[in-house]
Structures are given as C-alpha cells and as structure tokens.
C-alpha positions as a Markdown table, in Angstrom:
| # | Residue | x | y | z |
|---|---|---|---|---|
| 1 | Met | -131.5 | 20.7 | 47.6 |
| 2 | Ser | -135.1 | 19.5 | 46.9 |
| 3 | Ile | -136.0 | 16.4 | 49.2 |
| 4 | Gln | -137.4 | 15.1 | 45.8 |
| 5 | Met | -133.7 | 15.1 | 44.3 |
| 6 | Leu | -132.9 | 12.5 | 46.9 |
| 7 | Tyr | -135.3 | 10.1 | 45.5 |
| 8 | Val | -133.9 | 10.5 | 42.3 |
| 9 | Leu | -130.7 | 8.7 | 43.4 |
| 10 | Pro | -130.3 | 5.3 | 42.9 |
| 11 | Leu | -130.7 | 3.3 | 45.9 |
| 12 | Arg | -127.3 | 2.1 | 46.5 |
| 13 | Leu | -125.5 | 5.7 | 45.4 |
| 14 | Leu | -128.3 | 7.3 | 48.1 |
| 15 | Ala | -126.9 | 4.4 | 50.7 |
| 16 | Phe | -123.1 | 5.2 | 49.8 |
| 17 | Leu | -123.3 | 8.7 | 49.9 |
| 18 | Leu | -124.9 | 8.7 | 53.4 |
| 19 | Val | -122.6 | 6.3 | 54.7 |
| 20 | Ala | -119.6 | 8.2 | 53.0 |
| 21 | Val | -121.0 | 11.4 | 55.2 |
| 22 | Ser | -121.5 | 9.8 | 58.5 |
| 23 | Val | -118.1 | 7.9 | 58.8 |
| 24 | Val | -116.3 | 11.5 | 57.5 |
| 25 | Phe | -118.2 | 13.1 | 60.2 |
| 26 | Ala | -117.0 | 10.3 | 62.5 |
| 27 | Val | -113.1 | 10.5 | 61.5 |
| 28 | Gly | -113.1 | 13.9 | 61.7 |
| 29 | Gly | -114.8 | 13.8 | 65.3 |
| 30 | Val | -112.3 | 11.7 | 66.3 |
| 31 | Thr | -109.3 | 13.5 | 64.8 |
| 32 | Val | -110.4 | 16.7 | 66.2 |
| 33 | Ala | -111.2 | 15.6 | 69.4 |
| 34 | Arg | -107.3 | 13.9 | 70.0 |
| 35 | Arg | -106.0 | 17.0 | 68.7 |
| 36 | Arg | -107.9 | 19.5 | 70.6 |
| 37 | Gly | -107.3 | 17.8 | 74.0 |
| 38 | Trp | -111.3 | 17.2 | 73.8 |
| 39 | Gln | -111.3 | 13.4 | 75.2 |
| 40 | Val | -112.7 | 12.4 | 78.6 |
| 41 | His | -109.8 | 11.3 | 80.7 |
| 42 | Pro | -109.9 | 7.5 | 81.5 |
| 43 | Asp | -110.9 | 8.1 | 84.9 |
| 44 | Asp | -113.9 | 9.4 | 84.2 |
| 45 | Asn | -114.9 | 6.9 | 81.3 |
| 46 | Thr | -117.3 | 5.0 | 83.4 |
| 47 | Ala | -119.6 | 7.8 | 84.0 |
| 48 | Ala | -119.0 | 9.2 | 80.9 |
| 49 | Gly | -120.3 | 5.5 | 79.8 |
| 50 | Phe | -123.2 | 6.1 | 81.7 |
| 51 | Ile | -124.2 | 9.2 | 80.2 |
| 52 | His | -123.6 | 8.0 | 76.6 |
| 53 | Ala | -125.6 | 4.6 | 77.1 |
| 54 | Phe | -128.6 | 7.1 | 78.0 |
| 55 | Ile | -127.9 | 9.0 | 75.2 |
| 56 | Gly | -127.9 | 5.9 | 72.9 |
| 57 | Val | -131.0 | 4.4 | 74.2 |
| 58 | Leu | -133.2 | 7.5 | 74.3 |
| 59 | Tyr | -132.3 | 8.2 | 70.5 |
| 60 | Ala | -132.7 | 4.6 | 69.8 |
| 61 | Val | -136.1 | 4.5 | 70.8 |
| 62 | Ala | -137.2 | 7.8 | 68.7 |
| 63 | Leu | -135.2 | 6.5 | 65.7 |
| 64 | Gly | -136.7 | 3.1 | 66.0 |
| 65 | Leu | -140.6 | 4.4 | 66.7 |
| 66 | Ile | -139.6 | 6.6 | 63.5 |
| 67 | Val | -138.8 | 3.6 | 61.2 |
| 68 | Val | -142.1 | 1.8 | 62.8 |
| 69 | Met | -144.1 | 4.9 | 61.8 |
| 70 | Val | -142.4 | 4.9 | 58.3 |
| 71 | Gln | -143.3 | 1.3 | 57.4 |
| 72 | Gly | -146.8 | 1.6 | 58.9 |
| 73 | Glu | -147.4 | 4.6 | 56.5 |
| 74 | Tyr | -145.9 | 2.6 | 53.4 |
| 75 | Gly | -148.3 | -0.3 | 54.3 |
| 76 | Asp | -151.4 | 1.9 | 54.6 |
| 77 | Val | -150.1 | 3.2 | 50.7 |
| 78 | Glu | -149.9 | -0.7 | 49.7 |
| 79 | Asn | -153.5 | -1.2 | 51.0 |
| 80 | Ala | -154.9 | 1.9 | 49.5 |
| 81 | Ala | -153.6 | 0.9 | 45.9 |
| 82 | Val | -155.0 | -2.2 | 46.2 |
| 83 | Arg | -158.3 | -1.4 | 47.5 |
| 84 | Glu | -158.5 | 1.5 | 44.5 |
| 85 | Ala | -157.4 | -1.3 | 41.9 |
| 86 | Ser | -160.0 | -3.8 | 43.6 |
| 87 | Ala | -162.6 | -1.3 | 43.1 |
| 88 | Ala | -161.8 | -0.4 | 39.5 |
| 89 | Ser | -161.9 | -4.1 | 38.6 |
| 90 | Asp | -165.4 | -4.6 | 40.4 |
| 91 | Leu | -166.4 | -1.8 | 38.5 |
| 92 | Tyr | -165.7 | -2.9 | 35.2 |
| 93 | Arg | -167.4 | -6.3 | 35.8 |
| 94 | Thr | -170.2 | -4.8 | 37.2 |
| 95 | Met | -170.9 | -2.7 | 33.8 |
| 96 | Asp | -171.3 | -5.9 | 32.1 |
| 97 | Gly | -174.8 | -5.8 | 32.8 |
| 98 | Ile | -175.9 | -2.5 | 31.7 |
| 99 | Arg | -177.2 | -1.9 | 28.0 |
| 100 | Glu | -175.2 | -0.6 | 25.2 |
| 101 | Pro | -173.6 | 1.5 | 23.9 |
| 102 | Ala | -173.1 | 2.8 | 27.9 |
| 103 | Arg | -171.5 | -0.4 | 28.9 |
| 104 | Thr | -168.6 | -0.2 | 25.9 |
| 105 | Gln | -168.6 | 3.6 | 26.7 |
| 106 | Leu | -168.5 | 3.1 | 30.8 |
| 107 | Gln | -165.8 | -0.1 | 30.4 |
| 108 | Thr | -163.6 | 1.4 | 28.1 |
| 109 | Glu | -163.1 | 4.7 | 30.2 |
| 110 | Val | -162.5 | 2.4 | 33.4 |
| 111 | Ser | -159.8 | 0.5 | 31.1 |
| 112 | Gly | -158.3 | 3.8 | 30.2 |
| 113 | Tyr | -157.9 | 4.9 | 33.6 |
| 114 | Val | -156.5 | 2.0 | 34.9 |
| 115 | Asp | -153.6 | 2.1 | 31.9 |
| 116 | Leu | -153.4 | 5.4 | 32.6 |
| 117 | Val | -152.5 | 4.9 | 36.1 |
| 118 | Val | -150.3 | 2.1 | 35.1 |
| 119 | Lys | -148.2 | 3.6 | 31.9 |
| 120 | Glu | -148.7 | 7.9 | 32.8 |
| 121 | Glu | -149.1 | 8.4 | 36.5 |
| 122 | Trp | -147.3 | 6.2 | 38.8 |
| 123 | Pro | -144.1 | 6.8 | 37.0 |
| 124 | Ala | -145.0 | 10.3 | 36.9 |
| 125 | Ile | -145.2 | 10.0 | 40.7 |
| 126 | Arg | -142.0 | 8.2 | 41.2 |
| 127 | Arg | -140.6 | 11.0 | 40.0 |
| 128 | Gly | -142.2 | 13.6 | 42.1 |
| 129 | Asp | -144.4 | 14.4 | 39.2 |
| 130 | Asp | -148.2 | 14.6 | 38.4 |
| 131 | Ser | -150.5 | 13.2 | 35.8 |
| 132 | Pro | -153.3 | 15.5 | 35.0 |
| 133 | Arg | -154.5 | 13.3 | 32.3 |
| 134 | Thr | -155.4 | 10.5 | 35.2 |
| 135 | Trp | -157.2 | 12.9 | 37.2 |
| 136 | Tyr | -159.4 | 14.1 | 34.1 |
| 137 | Ala | -160.0 | 10.4 | 33.3 |
| 138 | Ile | -161.7 | 9.5 | 36.4 |
| 139 | Asp | -163.2 | 12.8 | 36.6 |
| 140 | Asp | -164.9 | 12.0 | 33.3 |
| 141 | Leu | -165.6 | 8.3 | 34.5 |
| 142 | Ala | -167.2 | 9.3 | 38.1 |
| 143 | Arg | -169.4 | 11.9 | 36.2 |
| 144 | His | -170.6 | 9.7 | 33.5 |
| 145 | Ile | -171.6 | 7.1 | 36.3 |
| 146 | Thr | -173.8 | 9.7 | 38.3 |
| 147 | Arg | -175.6 | 10.6 | 35.0 |
| 148 | Phe | -176.0 | 7.2 | 33.9 |
| 149 | Asp | -180.0 | 6.6 | 33.8 |
| 150 | Pro | -181.3 | 3.5 | 34.2 |
| 151 | Ala | -184.1 | 2.0 | 32.3 |
| 152 | Thr | -184.8 | -1.1 | 34.2 |
| 153 | Pro | -185.0 | -2.2 | 38.0 |
| 154 | Arg | -182.3 | -4.4 | 37.2 |
| 155 | Glu | -180.2 | -1.2 | 36.0 |
| 156 | Glu | -181.2 | 0.5 | 38.7 |
| 157 | Asn | -179.5 | -2.1 | 41.5 |
| 158 | Leu | -176.3 | -2.0 | 39.1 |
| 159 | His | -176.1 | 1.6 | 39.1 |
| 160 | Ser | -176.4 | 1.7 | 42.9 |
| 161 | Asp | -173.4 | -0.7 | 42.9 |
| 162 | Met | -171.5 | 1.2 | 40.0 |
| 163 | Leu | -171.6 | 4.3 | 42.8 |
| 164 | Glu | -170.7 | 2.6 | 45.1 |
| 165 | Asp | -167.4 | 1.2 | 43.5 |
| 166 | Val | -166.8 | 4.4 | 42.2 |
| 167 | His | -167.0 | 6.1 | 45.2 |
| 168 | Gly | -164.7 | 3.5 | 47.0 |
| 169 | Leu | -162.4 | 3.9 | 44.1 |
| 170 | Leu | -162.3 | 7.6 | 44.4 |
| 171 | Asp | -161.7 | 7.5 | 48.0 |
| 172 | Ala | -158.4 | 4.9 | 47.7 |
| 173 | Arg | -157.5 | 7.1 | 45.3 |
| 174 | Arg | -157.2 | 10.0 | 47.3 |
| 175 | Glu | -155.8 | 8.0 | 50.0 |
| 176 | Arg | -153.1 | 6.7 | 48.0 |
| 177 | Ile | -151.9 | 10.0 | 46.2 |
| 178 | His | -151.8 | 11.9 | 49.6 |
| 179 | Met | -150.3 | 9.4 | 51.8 |
| 180 | Gly | -148.2 | 8.1 | 48.6 |
| 181 | Gln | -146.6 | 11.7 | 48.8 |
| 182 | Asp | -147.0 | 12.6 | 52.2 |
| 183 | Gly | -143.4 | 12.6 | 54.6 |
| 184 | Ile | -142.0 | 13.0 | 58.0 |
| 185 | Gly | -141.7 | 16.7 | 58.6 |
| 186 | Gly | -138.5 | 18.9 | 59.0 |
| 187 | Val | -138.8 | 19.0 | 62.6 |
| 188 | Thr | -138.6 | 15.0 | 62.3 |
| 189 | Trp | -135.6 | 15.3 | 60.1 |
| 190 | Thr | -133.8 | 17.6 | 62.5 |
| 191 | Val | -134.3 | 15.5 | 65.6 |
| 192 | Ile | -133.0 | 12.9 | 63.4 |
| 193 | Val | -130.1 | 14.4 | 62.3 |
| 194 | Leu | -128.8 | 16.1 | 65.4 |
| 195 | Gly | -129.6 | 13.2 | 67.6 |
| 196 | Ala | -127.3 | 11.1 | 65.2 |
| 197 | Ala | -124.7 | 13.9 | 65.6 |
| 198 | Ile | -124.9 | 14.0 | 69.3 |
| 199 | Thr | -124.8 | 10.5 | 70.1 |
| 200 | Leu | -121.8 | 9.8 | 67.9 |
| 201 | Gly | -120.3 | 13.3 | 68.5 |
| 202 | Phe | -120.2 | 11.9 | 72.3 |
| 203 | Ala | -118.5 | 9.1 | 71.1 |
| 204 | Cys | -115.6 | 11.0 | 69.5 |
| 205 | Leu | -115.0 | 12.4 | 73.0 |
| 206 | Phe | -114.1 | 8.7 | 74.5 |
| 207 | Gln | -110.0 | 8.1 | 75.5 |
| 208 | Met | -108.8 | 4.9 | 73.9 |
| 209 | Arg | -105.2 | 4.1 | 73.7 |
| 210 | Ser | -105.8 | 2.8 | 70.0 |
| 211 | Arg | -106.3 | 5.7 | 67.8 |
| 212 | Arg | -107.0 | 2.7 | 64.9 |
| 213 | Ala | -109.3 | 1.1 | 67.0 |
| 214 | Gln | -111.5 | 4.3 | 67.8 |
| 215 | Leu | -111.7 | 5.1 | 64.4 |
| 216 | Val | -112.8 | 1.7 | 63.3 |
| 217 | Met | -115.4 | 1.6 | 66.1 |
| 218 | Thr | -116.9 | 5.2 | 65.8 |
| 219 | Ser | -117.0 | 4.5 | 61.8 |
| 220 | Leu | -118.9 | 1.5 | 62.3 |
| 221 | Met | -121.5 | 3.5 | 64.8 |
| 222 | Ala | -121.8 | 5.8 | 62.0 |
| 223 | Thr | -122.3 | 3.2 | 59.3 |
| 224 | Met | -125.1 | 2.6 | 61.4 |
| 225 | Phe | -126.7 | 5.4 | 62.0 |
| 226 | Ala | -126.7 | 6.1 | 57.7 |
| 227 | Leu | -128.3 | 2.6 | 57.0 |
| 228 | Met | -131.3 | 3.9 | 59.5 |
| 229 | Met | -131.6 | 6.8 | 58.1 |
| 230 | Phe | -131.0 | 5.2 | 54.2 |
| 231 | Leu | -133.9 | 3.2 | 55.3 |
| 232 | Ile | -136.0 | 6.1 | 56.5 |
| 233 | Ile | -135.5 | 7.9 | 53.4 |
| 234 | Ala | -136.0 | 4.8 | 51.1 |
| 235 | Met | -139.6 | 4.2 | 52.5 |
| 236 | Asp | -140.6 | 8.0 | 53.5 |
| 237 | His | -142.9 | 9.4 | 50.7 |
| 238 | Pro | -144.2 | 5.6 | 49.6 |
| 239 | Leu | -144.9 | 6.5 | 46.0 |
| 240 | Trp | -141.7 | 8.3 | 45.4 |
| 241 | Gly | -137.6 | 6.9 | 44.4 |
| 242 | Asp | -136.9 | 3.2 | 43.6 |
| 243 | Leu | -138.0 | 1.4 | 46.9 |
| 244 | Ser | -141.8 | 2.9 | 46.1 |
| 245 | Val | -145.2 | 0.8 | 46.3 |
| 246 | Asp | -145.3 | -0.7 | 43.1 |
| 247 | Pro | -148.6 | -0.9 | 40.8 |
| 248 | Gly | -148.6 | -4.3 | 40.9 |
| 249 | Ala | -152.6 | -4.6 | 41.8 |
| 250 | Phe | -152.8 | -2.4 | 38.9 |
| 251 | Val | -151.1 | -4.6 | 36.2 |
| 252 | Ser | -153.4 | -7.6 | 37.7 |
| 253 | Val | -156.6 | -5.6 | 37.1 |
| 254 | Gln | -155.1 | -4.3 | 33.5 |
| 255 | Gln | -154.3 | -7.6 | 32.4 |
| 256 | Asn | -158.0 | -8.8 | 33.7 |
| 257 | Ile | -159.7 | -6.7 | 31.8 |
| 258 | His | -157.7 | -7.2 | 28.8 |
| 259 | Arg | -158.3 | -10.8 | 29.1 |
| 260 | Val | -162.1 | -10.5 | 29.5 |
| 261 | His | -162.4 | -8.0 | 26.5 |
| 262 | Glu | -160.5 | -10.6 | 24.2 |
| 263 | Gly | -162.8 | -13.5 | 25.2 |
| 264 | Arg | -166.0 | -11.6 | 24.2 |
C-alpha cells in the first residue's frame, strides 16, 4: 500500500486503525508469552525492569526527536506558504504603478495564479496529486514580468521590485511544494515500528499474577505508541491529508485582490 493511501483516510479512522493494530499486537504478545512460558521469572523482574527501562528511554528519546523534527518541518511549510502569499500580494500592488495594458494583464495573471493555488492546486496536493495548470500560470507570469520593458524611470524602479517579488514568490513556492510533500524516510519508519515492537514485546515478557492487569497495562502502552505514530503520520508530508497546512494565507490575498479590484 502506498504511503499516500494513509492520507486519504479520515483522521479518526487512521487513529482507530493504528490503536487497534497496536492493541492486538500487545494482547497477542501477552497471550503467546503466557502460553509458551516465555515470561521472565519473578526473581528476575527487577533486572529485567532495568533493561526494559533503558530500552524504553532510548526509544522515547528517539521518538521525541522525530516528533520535534516533523513539527519543525510542518512549521517551515507554513512559513513558506505565508512568504509565497505575501510575495504575490506585494507583486499585485506593485503593478498598480505601471502603464496599461500591461498593468491589467499582469495583475490578472497574479490573481489567476492565486485562485488556482486555492481552488485547484491545494486540494490536488492534499490528495497527493499535482496541478500542471498552476505551474503554467506561474511560469507565464514570471516570463512576462522578466520581458516587461519599462518606459519611464519610475517603471524601471517598479520593474526591479516586481522582479524581486516574483523571485521571492518562486523560491517560497518551490520550498512549500518540496518540503510539503517530503516526509521521513523508510529507514526512519523502520526504526519507529521496530522500536515500538521491541519495547512493547519486552513488556509482554514480564510475569504478573493478574492476566487481566497485564493485558490492560500493555494495551495502554500500545495505545500510547499508536498515538505517537498517529501524530507523526498526520504531520508528516505537511501538504497531504486532513491535518495539512491550510491555504489561509492565499485565501486572505485572494480576498484582498478582489476587494481592491471591486474598489476601482
């Protein structure tokens, strides 16, 4: 199953499936360990407890670092989206100072690009797809700005600002799309899954008089592992799925552009 399939699932269903799989693993581990006689002797519980604590702390530190990394990348994508939207807004307002018909043409292209990002590209990327029309729109806009021929010293200054704005927009766009669809690699996921299995499996080997109490405690431990994995999956690939970065910054620019256009 492709990793993208996970981001098609509703968040509640994804969380439920992860918890269910983890709890089944825990219950199965305890049941097998008891039936096979693989449990640690009560006299060895203290020594085994120290070993399990060491494994648990080591895994918790690694898992915590991964969560922090994923949250940091999520924030970086949010910042890139804000910078891109701000550059588009600045570009639209800077174009107010150039002559017609270039002004209307270029401002229409900026407005069209923002509309495409909000209405077409963002939903497409959230599904794991792409939007070629949005790429064509930004390529045409950048090309037309580069080829714009200033007729006055004032337009030369404005053209310089327009070039700076469109370059900033392109840089932020590339950063948003690349980081927004990028995620932690397969090696890292292997460490996460195997680390959880080892830590949880070790807990199943302890011998307790109450089978019910052991099942409850290991199930709670499994639920905690599942919730941490859910958090990583939900925030990984910041532009995919329901818990993705929203296009709020572009919606604000879109509204501002429409307000400026209607006020003319």
